N, C-alpha and C positions, 0 to 999 in steps of 0.2 A: 327549404327550397332555394332556388337561385335568386339572386338579388334582382331588383327592377332597374332597368336602364332609364336614365333621365337626361333630357336636354332642356336648355332654357328657351325663352321665346325667340332668341336669335339663332337657335339650333346649334348652340355650343354644347358639346358633351360634358356632362358633370359626373361626379362619382356615383356609381350605382348605390341604391338605397335598399333597406330592408323592406319586405312586403308590408309590414305594419305601418311603416312611415309612409309608404305609397298610399295606403288606404286612408291615412289621415289627411294627406294632401288632397285626395279626391273628395273626401268628406267636407273639407273646408273650402272647396271650390278654388284651390290654388293651382291646380293642375288638371290636365285633361289627358285622355288616352290617345296616344298618337298611333301606336301599332299594337295589335294583339299578339303577334308572333314576329320577333321576340317582344314580350310585353314591355312597352316603352311609354313613359309619361313625358309630356311637354309642359313646362311651367308657364304660367301666365305673366311672368315678369322676367326681366333680364338679370343675370347674375355675373357680371364681368369681374367683380372683385373676389369671387369665390375661387380658391385654389383647388386643383384636382390632383389626385395621385395617379401616377402613370400605371397603365395596365399593359400586360403582355398577352398577345393572342397566340395560343399554342395549337398546333395542328399535328394529328397523327393520321396520315393518309392511309387508306385501305382500299382494297379492290372492291369490296362490297359496302363497307361502312367506314366512315372517317370520324374520328373523335375531334371535337373542338372544345377549347377551354379558354376562359379569360381569367388571368391571375393578376393579383396585386404584386408587383415586383418587390416591394419592400417587406410585406408581411407574409407572402406566400399563400394568401387566401384565394381560393377559387370562388370568384363572384358570379360566374355564369358558365354553363356547360351545355353541350349538345352532342348528339350522335346523328350524323348525316348518312342516310342510306342512299347509295347510288343506283342508277338504272343502266349501267354500262352493259351488263350481260343481256338485258332486255333489248337494248338497242342493237346489239350484235345479232340476236335472233330475228329482229324485225328486218335488218339489212339482208340477212340470209334469205328470209322469206321473199322479200321484194326482188332479190336477184334471181331466185328460182322462177318467180312468176314472169319476170322480164325475159328470161331465156326461153321459157315456154312459149311466150307470145311470138318471139322471133323465129322459133322453129316450126310454126304453123304455116299453112299454105296461104301466106299473105304476100303483099308486094315485097320485092327484094330491096333491101337497104344495104348499101355498101358499108363495110366496117369503117369506123373513124377512129384513128389512133392518136391524132394530134391533140385531141382534147382530153387525153388520159394522163398527161404529165402531172406530177404532184410537186408542190413547192418544197424547198428544203426545210426539214424539220417537221414535215407533215405527219400527223398521227390519225388513225382511224377515229370516226365519231364515237365509237364505244369507249375509247380511252379519253378523248378530249372532253367528253361529258363530265368525267370526274374532275378534271381541271376547272371546267366552267362552274361546276357546283360549288367548289371551294372558293373560287374567285368571287362568286356572287356574295357569299356570306362574309368574306373578308371585307369587301367594299361596303356591305351593308352595316357591319358592326363598327367599321372605322368612322361612320357618320354618327353612331349612337353612343360610342364609348371612347374615353381618352386613351386610345391605344398608341403606344410609343415604340413598340417592337414586336417582332414576329419570330416564333420558333417553329421549325419544321423538321419532322423526322425525314431526313433526306434519303437514307438507305435503310431498308428493312433489315438487311444482313450485310455484314462486311465479308464479301465473298473471298477476298484475298486472304483474310485471316482463317476462313473456313478451309480453303484448299491447302494452306501451308501454315499450321499453327506456330511454326518456329520463325515466322517472318519478323523482321526487326525494322526499326526506323520510326515507329509511332509509339509515343510514350504510354498511351493508355493500354496498349497490348501487353506491356510488361507489368501493368498494375493490377488493380482489383477487377478489371473488366475481362481478364483472360478467361476464355471458355463461355462467356455469355452469348457471343454471337452464334457459335455452333449449336449450343443447347437450345437457344430460341428458334433457330431454323429447324432443328429436329422436332421440337414440340409442335410446330405448325405442320411439318411434313407428315408426321405420324399421328396427327389428330389428338395429341396429348393422352395417349394410351399405350399400353404395352403391345409391342408388335406380335407377341406370341400368344398371350391369353386375353388381350383386349381389355384388361382391367383399367379403370380410370380412378382419378382422385386418390392416387397413392404416390409416394415418391418414386420417380422413374430414373433409371441409370442409363448412361450412354453405353451401348453394347456394340462390339465388333461382330458383324455378320460372319465374316471369315476371320477366325482368330489371329491375333498378332503372332502367336507362337507358330502358326502354320503359314506365315508369309502374308497375312492380311495387312492392309495399310490403314492410315488415319484419314483417308479421303472421305468426303461426305457421302459418297456412294457406297461406302462400306460400313456406315454407321446407322444404328437404329436405336429405339428406346425399349427398355425392358424393365419390368419390376424386379425387385431383389430376388424373389423366389425363382423366376424364370432365368435370370442371369446366372445364379448359382447352379441351377440345374443344367444349363447348357454348358457352362464352363468353357473349355477350349475345344469342344467338339465341333467338327464341321457342320454347318447348318443342314446339309443334305442328310447327314447321319442323325442329327437331332430331330428333324422333322420327316423322317423316312415314312412314318405312318400317317402323315398329313400332307400329301402331295399338293393339295389345293392351296393350303396356307403357305407352303414353300414357294409355289409359283407366284402367289400374290406378294409375298415379302420381297422376292428378288425383283419383281416388276416395279414395286413401289420404291425400292432403293434407287433405281435409275430414273425415276420419274421426276421431272421438274415441277415446281409449284406454279400453277397457272395464275393464282392470285398474286404471288410474288412477282411474276413476270409483268403483270399489268401495272403493279405499283412501280417497279423499276423502270418501265417504259415511259411513265409520266412524271417521274420525280424531278428531272431537270427542267421540264416544261413548266411544272408548278413552281419551281424555284424562280424561274424567269418571270412568271406572272407576279409572284410575291415581291420580287425586287422592283417591279414596275410601280409599286405603291409608294416607293421612295422612303420606306421605313427600314431600319436595320433588321436584317434577317439572320437568325442564328440557326444552325443545322446540327443534327445529331443522328446517331444510328439507333437501330432497334435494340441492340444489345445494351446501349447506354440507357435507353428508356426503361428496359426491364431492370437494370441495376438500380436506377433511381426509385423504381416502384417497390422492389423487394427490400431495399434498405429501410424504407419507411413502413413496411408491412401493410401495403394497400392492396385491395382486391384488383383483379384484372378486369377492367372494362375499357371500352373505347375512349370514353372521356377522361378517365383517370390516366390512361396511357398518354393521352394528349397533354395532360397537366404535367407529366413527368418527362416530357421531351426536352432534350438539350441540357447544357451545363448550367443554365441559369436557375434550375430548380432548387428552391429552398425547402425547408420543412413545410410541407403542404398542409393547409387547413381545408379539409373537404367536408366539414360538418354541415349537415342539413342541405347539401346540394342535390337538387333533383334535375337531371338533364332534360332538355327539350329534345324530343325525338322528331327528326326531320326525314322525310322520304321524298326523294325527287320523283316527280310524276310527269314532267314535261309539260308542254303548252298545247297539247293536241296534235293533230296531223293536218298537213296541207293536201292530203290525198282527196281528190274530188269524187272519185268513183270507188266505192267499196266493193271488194271481191270476196268470193267464197274460197274454200281451200283449193279449188281447182283453177283459180284465176279468172273465173267468169264474173262479170259485174252483176251485183245484186241490189245495190242501193246507191243513192246519190247524196253527197254531203254538200250542204249549203255553204256558200262562202261567207255569208254574214254570220258573225258570232255574237254580236252585241244586240240584245233585245231589251228595250225599255230600261236601259242603263245597267243591265245585269248580263253577266257572262257565265256560261256553264263552268262550274267549279268554284264559284264564289261561295264563301261562307256567309249565310244570311240568317236572320231571325224573322220568322213569320208569325204574326199575331192575327188569328182568325177569330172574329167576334161572333159570327153567326153561321148557321148551316151545319151540315154533317161533319165538317172538318174543324169544328170549333176547338181552339186550343193554341198553344205556343209550340213552335217547332224551330229547332236550330240545327243546321247542317249544311252540307254541300247542295247547291241548286243545279238542276238541269233545266235549261231555258228553252222555250219555244216561241216562235214568232206570234202565236195565238195569244200569248200572255198567260197561259195556264202552265205553271211550273211544277216540277217534281222536286221534293226535298229529301235527301238521304240523311236520316237521323240515326242515332245509336240504336233505337228500337226498331228501325225498319224504314222503308221508303213510303213517303206520303205523296199522293198524286193529286192533281187538280187544285193547286194553291195559286191564287191570283197574284200577279206581280205587285198589285196595289197593297197587299198585306206584308210585303217583304222589305226589310231594311238591311243594308250592308253591315257585316261585322268585320270581314277580312276579304279583300279581293284576291282572286286566283293569281298566284305568282309561280305556279309550277311545283309547289311542295305541299305535302300533307303534314299535319302537325299532331303530336300527341305528347303526353307526359308519362 
């Protein structure tokens, strides 16, 4: 599993340690638990004389999931890893729903409100909340880990695909395009676009070949809109036939392939829209920032024979990647959930008010979403419960555990494990 982060009593980050060593420190009462997620110990003494090895924080941004990894720059060992699931698409749906309800209200027979356009200007560099949430999520974890680990550099996958190289494979002027990276950008783009399966028979987990939809011998080009993926059997069977002739008995599949060939990647668009904003945020940390492309990430991963996961992709970002040591690493799974809603009036699907939300969120020192441990010593609910808490001003709480929801637990039986910070955690 991942190593345990450690800071001394002056909150100076030290080298991460093995979990067995962390257990020994806790057993000997030389350290205490500072955070559960990420699991961090704080020593009960200062260690100013101890030297630390520099770590590099690597980020593989994604539209739905971002990979995070902490590496030792000298040894290439991955000491900590995580996969961060964003809620950008959920935010987009919420904004659409709110906009529809707002327009519905304004179209009813109510008092007339003149339109106001002066308050609709947007500052330069503005991005919609659904995109900015991805940047804020990554920024939160960069700042958090910089306080808990001796991070001296950051690596970010700046571009998912080098679109210039995709559109014109003969482009010159960049050294890596004439080297071993040639073809990696286009192939990685096609793997994402065609869902890593044959466009004709939909087979997966086999070697896939880049295939021209309209054959080169009949005037087809090398543009990305004329390329797809095919297994060896389908590629040989199609040969240099026009796709209309090859799929004349499958008109639905023909229509789908031609539509997919011209369709852009929504996820790629989201990543490309936020890449430079994220780079700007990372540079604000005043740490040196290294960038790389998705093709380079894949090249680093395939050269070392590693599996494709988000956190391994993060570990392979950039030119600073050495021979990686990923033994026994178990990533922390993070899911962004937000901090609730400021909406005071709850509505049904038609926009009519059905419930009222109370402004006060803190009850008896607890907030809905906190991870708590409840020890009930008597009554029908006798036992120990660990999970997320739902608070009420009456003091009778509900706890959501792995086995189900338990109601009617008094706040007097609860103790904090981890306060709600807008994320769900799992291993």
